[in-house]
N, C-alpha and C positions, 0 to 999 in steps of 0.2 A: 535538451538534447533531442534531436530528431529521432523519430521512431519510438520514443518513450511514451508509454501509455499511463495516463493519470485517471483514476476513478474518482469522481467528485460526487460525494454523497451528502445531499442537503435537501431538506423538504421545502425550502424557500426558493421560489423561482428567481427572485431578484438576486439572491446570493449565488445561485448557479450561473446566472447570466454574467454577473460581475467576474466570477472566477473564469468563465469562458473567455470573456473579453481580455483579461489579463494574461491568460496562459496560452491562448490560441496564437498570439503573436510570436510565441517562442517555438512554435512548430510541434507542440505535443499532440498526440492523439488523445482526445478527451472523451471520456465515457461518463454518463450521468446516471445517478440513481436518486430517487426522492424519498426512499424509506429504507429501513434496515433489511427487510427481506429482499428487496430488489438489489441492494448493495451486495449482499452475500451471493446472490445468483450471478450478478454481472462480474464480480471478482472471480468467481469460478470459471466463467466463460472466457475472460480476457487475460487473467493473471497480470494485473497492472504492475507497473514499476513503482507506483506510489498511490496511496489512497488518502485523499483529503476528506475527513469524516466529521460531519457535524454531530455534536453530542445530543442536542434536543431534536429528536425526530419522533413522529407518531408511531405507536406500536412497539417497536424495538428501538431503544435509545442507542446512541453511539458506543456507550460502554459495553453493552451486550454484543453489539456487532463486532467490536474489537476483540472481545473474549473469544467469540466464535471463529474469527479469522485466525487468531493465534492457535486455536485448537486444530485447525485444518492443516495437515502436513504440506499441502501444496501451496498454501498461502501464508504460512506462519512467519516467513521471513520478509514479506512485503512490508516496506516502511509505511507506517500510519501516522499522519499528523492530524490531530483533532483541532477543528476550527470551532470556536465557541464564544458565545456572549457571556458564559459563566466564567468569571475571573476571580475565583477564590481557591484557596489552598485545597479544600476538600475535593472539589471537582478535578483538580490536577492530580491529586493523589489517587483518586479513583481511576482516572485515565491511565496513570502509570501502572497501577495494579492490573488493569485490564490488558496492558501491553502496548500502549501508545508510545511512539518514538519522539513525539514532540507536540507542541501546542501553539496555536496562533489565536490570539484574542480578537474578537470582532469589536469595533471596526479595526481592520488591519491596515498596515502601511503597505501599499501596493508594491513598491520596489523591494521591501524586505521580504514579502511573500514570494515574489518571483525569484529572488536570490536564494531563499531557503529551499525552494523547490529544486532549483538547479543543483544546489549543493547536495541535497539528499539523493537525487537521481544519479549524480556523478559518483558519490560514495557507494551507492548500492551497485552500480554497474561495475565499479572497481572490485567490490567484494565478490561479485559473480564471476568476474574474470579470474580472480585468484583461485576460487573454488574449481573452476574449469581447468586451470593450469595444474593444480594438484592432482586432479583426476587423470589428466593426460599423462602426467609424470608417472603416476601409479601404473597406468597401462603400459607405458614404454619400458618401465623397469621390471615388470612382471615376467618371470621366467616361464610361467604357464599361462594358459588362456584364462579369461575371466568371463563368467556367465552371470548375468543379472537376472534375478528371479523376483517375482512378485510375492505378496504375503502368503499365497497358497502354494508357493514352491514351483510355480510354472515359469518357464523362461519368457521374459518380456522381449518382444521383437521391436 
């Protein structure tokens, strides 16, 4: 979907280039990170619609990145698909516990990856539209005014 942003986090240049080749044809805005720390920083900057996250990265692995993303209130609902050469039950279980929404094993089928990305982004966009509709309905049905405050009790503008 046009205007959707995908954050691709992988320390291997070849993997990033392959994903760029496959997904740029679809019109996505692609952002790249090559380690865990950079992934967290870029996710905060762009609030992506999807994160494709390699598990084996130097410094901070994908499991830890996933846990930190899920702990961040602004990023906790961003879909995360782990892309990995690890194809055993323990790594998938660890990924699920960390908060991953899905897995793609390397080497991956190009058409399957493209379709999976399309589906996840479409479902996430639908979820966001439903949340917005509920909020708009709440505003419309409220007999009184509504004030939104931050954690310090100050009005957010």
